[in-house]
C-alpha positions as CSV (number, residue, x, y, z in Angstrom):
1,M,307.4,37.4,103.2
2,V,307.7,40.3,105.6
3,A,307.4,39.5,109.2
4,V,304.7,41.5,111.0
5,P,305.7,42.6,114.5
6,N,303.4,41.6,117.3
7,R,301.0,44.2,118.7
8,G,302.7,46.4,121.3
9,E,306.3,45.6,120.1
10,A,306.9,49.0,118.5
11,P,305.9,51.1,121.5
12,R,308.2,49.1,123.6
13,K,311.1,49.9,121.2
14,V,310.2,53.6,121.2
15,Q,310.1,53.7,125.0
16,S,313.4,51.9,125.3
17,A,315.0,54.4,122.9
18,Q,313.7,57.4,124.8
19,Q,315.1,55.9,128.0
20,R,318.5,55.3,126.4
21,T,318.5,58.9,125.2
22,G,317.6,60.2,128.6
23,K,320.3,58.2,130.2
24,S,322.9,59.4,127.7
25,I,322.0,63.0,128.4
26,W,322.3,62.6,132.1
27,K,325.5,60.7,131.6
28,R,327.0,63.5,129.5
29,L,325.9,66.1,132.0
30,L,327.6,64.0,134.7
31,Q,330.8,63.8,132.7
32,Q,330.9,67.6,132.2
33,R,329.9,68.4,135.7
34,V,333.2,70.3,136.3
35,L,332.6,72.6,133.3
36,I,329.0,73.1,134.3
37,L,330.0,74.1,137.8
38,M,332.5,76.6,136.4
39,V,329.9,78.2,134.1
40,L,327.1,78.2,136.7
41,P,328.1,81.3,138.6
42,A,328.4,83.4,135.4
43,M,324.9,82.1,134.3
44,L,323.4,83.0,137.7
45,I,325.0,86.5,137.6
46,T,323.7,87.0,134.1
47,F,320.2,85.8,135.0
48,I,320.0,87.9,138.2
49,F,321.4,91.2,136.9
50,H,320.4,91.0,133.2
51,Y,317.2,89.0,132.9
52,I,315.3,89.7,136.2
53,P,315.6,93.5,135.7
54,L,313.9,93.1,132.3
55,T,310.6,92.6,134.1
56,G,310.7,96.2,135.0
57,I,310.2,97.2,131.4
58,V,306.5,97.0,132.0
59,I,306.5,100.5,133.4
60,A,306.8,101.7,129.8
61,F,303.1,100.7,129.5
62,K,302.1,101.9,133.0
63,K,301.7,105.2,134.9
64,Y,304.4,104.4,137.4
65,S,303.8,105.4,140.9
66,V,306.4,104.9,143.6
67,A,303.7,104.3,146.2
68,K,301.9,101.6,144.2
69,G,305.1,100.0,142.8
70,I,305.7,98.5,139.4
71,W,303.0,95.9,139.4
72,G,300.4,98.0,141.3
73,S,300.6,101.0,138.9
74,D,297.8,101.7,136.4
75,W,298.1,100.5,132.8
76,V,298.2,103.2,130.2
77,G,298.9,101.2,127.0
78,L,301.0,103.1,124.4
79,R,300.4,106.5,125.9
80,W,304.1,107.3,126.5
81,F,305.1,106.3,123.0
82,E,302.4,108.6,121.5
83,M,303.6,111.4,123.8
84,F,307.2,111.0,122.6
85,F,306.2,111.2,118.9
86,K,304.0,114.2,119.5
87,N,306.9,116.0,121.3
88,P,308.2,118.8,119.0
89,F,311.8,117.9,120.0
90,S,311.5,114.3,118.9
91,P,312.5,114.8,115.2
92,R,315.6,116.7,116.3
93,I,316.6,114.1,118.9
94,L,316.1,111.1,116.5
95,K,318.0,112.9,113.8
96,N,320.9,113.7,116.1
97,T,321.0,110.1,117.4
98,F,321.0,108.6,113.9
99,L,323.5,111.0,112.4
100,L,325.9,110.8,115.3
101,G,325.7,107.0,115.2
102,V,326.1,106.7,111.4
103,Y,329.0,109.2,111.2
104,S,330.8,107.5,114.2
105,F,330.3,104.1,112.5
106,L,331.6,105.4,109.1
107,W,334.8,106.8,110.7
108,T,335.6,104.5,113.6
109,F,334.7,101.1,112.1
110,P,337.1,101.0,109.1
111,A,339.9,102.9,110.8
112,P,341.1,99.9,113.0
113,I,341.1,97.6,110.0
114,V,343.3,100.0,108.0
115,L,345.7,100.4,110.9
116,A,345.8,96.7,111.5
117,L,346.7,96.1,107.8
118,L,349.5,98.8,108.1
119,F,350.8,97.2,111.3
120,N,350.9,93.8,109.5
121,E,353.0,95.2,106.7
122,I,355.7,96.5,109.2
123,K,358.7,94.2,108.9
124,H,360.7,95.5,111.9
125,S,359.3,93.8,114.9
126,W,360.6,96.4,117.5
127,F,359.0,99.2,115.6
128,K,355.8,97.3,115.2
129,R,355.5,96.6,118.9
130,L,356.4,100.3,119.7
131,A,353.7,101.6,117.3
132,Q,351.1,99.2,118.6
133,T,351.8,100.2,122.2
134,I,351.6,103.9,121.4
135,S,348.3,103.4,119.6
136,Y,346.8,101.5,122.6
137,L,347.7,104.1,125.2
138,P,344.7,106.5,124.6
139,H,342.3,103.7,125.3
140,F,343.4,103.7,129.0
141,I,342.7,107.4,129.4
142,S,339.4,108.0,131.1
143,T,336.6,109.8,129.1
144,I,336.6,112.6,131.7
145,I,340.3,113.3,131.0
146,I,339.8,113.1,127.2
147,V,337.0,115.7,127.3
148,G,339.1,117.9,129.6
149,M,342.0,117.7,127.2
150,L,339.7,118.6,124.3
151,K,338.3,121.6,126.2
152,V,341.9,122.8,126.8
153,F,342.9,122.3,123.2
154,A,339.7,123.9,121.9
155,S,339.9,127.0,124.2
156,E,340.4,130.5,122.8
157,T,344.1,130.3,123.3
158,G,344.4,126.5,122.8
159,L,346.1,124.4,120.2
160,F,343.2,124.3,117.8
161,N,342.8,128.1,117.6
162,E,346.5,128.5,117.2
163,V,346.3,126.4,114.1
164,V,343.3,128.4,112.9
165,S,345.1,131.7,113.5
166,W,348.0,130.5,111.3
167,F,345.6,130.5,108.4
168,G,344.5,134.0,109.3
169,Q,341.0,133.1,110.7
170,M,339.3,134.3,113.7
171,P,339.2,132.1,116.9
172,I,336.4,129.6,117.0
173,Q,334.3,128.7,120.1
174,F,334.4,125.0,119.4
175,F,332.3,123.9,122.4
176,A,329.7,126.7,121.9
177,E,329.0,126.1,118.1
178,P,326.7,123.1,117.3
179,G,328.5,122.6,114.0
180,W,331.7,121.4,115.7
181,F,330.2,119.0,118.2
182,R,330.1,115.9,115.9
183,T,333.6,116.6,114.6
184,L,335.0,116.8,118.2
185,F,333.1,113.8,119.4
186,I,334.0,111.5,116.5
187,G,337.6,112.8,116.3
188,S,338.3,112.1,120.0
189,S,336.6,108.7,119.8
190,L,338.7,107.8,116.8
191,W,341.9,108.8,118.6
192,Q,340.9,107.0,121.7
193,G,339.8,103.7,120.2
194,I,341.6,103.1,116.9
195,G,344.6,101.3,118.4
196,W,342.6,99.2,120.8
197,G,340.3,98.2,117.9
198,T,343.2,96.7,116.0
199,I,343.8,93.9,118.5
200,I,341.1,91.6,117.2
201,Y,342.1,92.1,113.6
202,L,345.8,91.5,114.5
203,A,344.8,88.3,116.2
204,A,343.0,87.2,113.1
205,L,346.0,88.1,110.9
206,A,348.3,86.1,113.2
207,G,346.5,83.0,112.1
208,V,347.3,83.5,108.4
209,S,349.9,80.9,107.2
210,N,353.2,82.3,105.9
211,E,353.1,79.6,103.3
212,L,350.4,81.5,101.5
213,Y,352.6,84.7,101.3
214,E,355.6,82.6,100.2
215,A,353.6,80.9,97.4
216,A,352.3,84.3,96.3
217,T,355.9,85.7,96.2
218,I,357.0,82.8,94.0
219,D,354.1,83.5,91.7
220,G,355.3,87.1,91.4
221,A,352.5,88.7,93.4
222,T,353.2,92.3,94.5
223,R,352.7,93.5,98.0
224,W,349.4,95.1,97.3
225,K,348.1,91.9,95.6
226,K,349.1,89.9,98.7
227,V,347.1,92.2,100.9
228,W,344.1,92.1,98.5
229,H,344.0,88.4,97.9
230,I,345.4,86.9,101.1
231,T,345.3,89.3,104.1
232,I,341.9,90.9,103.6
233,P,340.0,87.6,102.8
234,A,341.7,86.2,106.0
235,I,340.1,88.8,108.3
236,M,336.8,89.1,106.4
237,P,334.9,86.8,108.8
238,T,336.1,88.8,111.8
239,V,335.2,92.1,109.9
240,T,331.7,90.8,109.1
241,L,330.9,89.8,112.7
242,L,332.2,93.1,114.2
243,F,330.3,95.0,111.4
244,I,327.0,93.3,112.5
245,L,327.6,94.1,116.2
246,S,328.6,97.7,115.4
247,I,325.4,98.2,113.4
248,G,323.4,97.2,116.4
249,G,325.0,100.0,118.4
250,I,324.3,102.8,116.0
251,M,321.4,104.1,118.2
252,G,323.5,104.1,121.3
253,A,326.1,106.9,121.6
254,D,328.6,107.2,124.4
255,V,326.2,109.0,126.7
256,Q,328.9,109.7,129.3
257,K,331.0,111.5,126.8
258,V,328.0,113.4,125.3
259,L,326.9,114.6,128.7
260,L,330.4,115.9,129.4
261,M,330.7,117.6,126.0
262,Y,327.3,119.1,125.3
263,S,325.5,122.2,126.6
264,P,322.3,124.0,125.9
265,L,324.2,125.9,123.2
266,T,324.9,122.7,121.3
267,Y,321.6,120.9,121.8
268,E,320.8,121.4,118.1
269,T,323.3,118.7,117.1
270,A,324.4,117.1,120.5
271,D,321.1,116.2,122.1
272,V,320.5,112.5,121.5
273,L,318.1,109.9,122.8
274,D,320.3,108.9,125.8
275,T,320.8,112.4,127.0
276,Y,317.1,113.2,126.6
277,I,316.3,110.1,128.6
278,F,318.8,111.2,131.3
279,R,317.3,114.7,131.6
280,E,313.6,113.5,131.6
281,G,314.1,110.3,133.5
282,I,316.7,111.0,136.2
283,E,316.4,114.7,136.6
284,G,312.7,115.0,135.7
285,G,311.5,111.8,137.4
286,Q,309.4,110.7,134.3
287,Y,310.3,107.0,134.7
288,S,307.6,105.5,132.6
289,Y,308.0,108.0,129.8
290,T,311.8,107.5,129.5
291,A,311.4,103.7,129.9
292,A,309.2,103.8,126.8
293,I,311.8,105.8,124.9
294,G,314.5,103.4,126.0
295,L,312.4,100.4,124.9
296,L,311.9,102.0,121.5
297,T,315.6,102.5,121.1
298,S,316.3,98.9,122.0
299,L,313.7,97.7,119.5
300,I,315.3,99.8,116.7
301,S,318.8,98.5,117.6
302,F,317.5,94.9,117.6
303,F,315.9,95.4,114.2
304,L,319.1,96.8,112.7
305,L,321.1,94.0,114.2
306,Y,318.7,91.3,112.9
307,L,318.4,92.9,109.4
308,T,322.2,93.2,109.1
309,N,322.7,89.6,110.2
310,W,320.0,88.4,107.8
311,I,321.6,90.2,104.9
312,S,325.1,88.9,105.8
313,R,323.7,85.4,106.0
314,K,322.2,85.8,102.5
315,V,325.2,87.3,100.8
316,S,328.0,85.4,102.6
317,E,328.5,82.5,105.0
318,N,329.2,84.7,108.0
319,S,326.5,85.6,110.5
320,L,325.9,85.6,114.2
321,W,323.2,82.9,114.0
């Protein structure tokens, strides 16, 4: 015979359980108070400088007036978004942004992986350290100096035109011809960042057990089979996570570098969303209009990031969330 609890007994049990849970949470927080105090300044800085400024995004839906302020300005709905899509230069700007991002991704994302795999195959430790150090050096050169070097190399009497003249061709005005902008931009980015990009992959490769390679050697595996069946699967989670993050940045080119490299002569291929926002927003004073374009860019980037993460979660076990 099942004993029936007295009326009111169950609620007392639930209440006591909630109290125990609450006490345990506060107890755990108290036990971790040192870690919480260490994290608290970073959380405050992130909140103050990254989350509070987000409230200013409302000017994308207002006719911003300096005299009235952000909250006192008149609402205009989606007027600035419609204005951007009706702009005759919008297709060119969107195309340039997308193509520059995709081409940069296709060249600069796999290059550090390949270089890290090559570094991992070098057996002489001193040569490996020397090669890594040399590959890291361009990362520490400022973008201004990189662009300055490019302009010297690409001048009429520079290195690039010397090579062109060896093949019997006429000198090329590299920084005046739109067709060369993407090549110069991506090539310099590749040279500057390929060595630095290998660090994360080399760290992932350092965690691979030598026993796996020794067992493969005993089984008669060739060097290529070890790379294919041991090394690449070992870094695949890292590759996937960096791939997802890189996809989210396709719509955001290095605006500082583009501003230093482009000119009205190369707007046909060099004018991207960020440079257009800079001209219209900072130089033209159209804050609401450019805020709307910036918001649109962020939404596209978030969509790409979310879609890539969703696909990665469906086809593999690696994802950001």
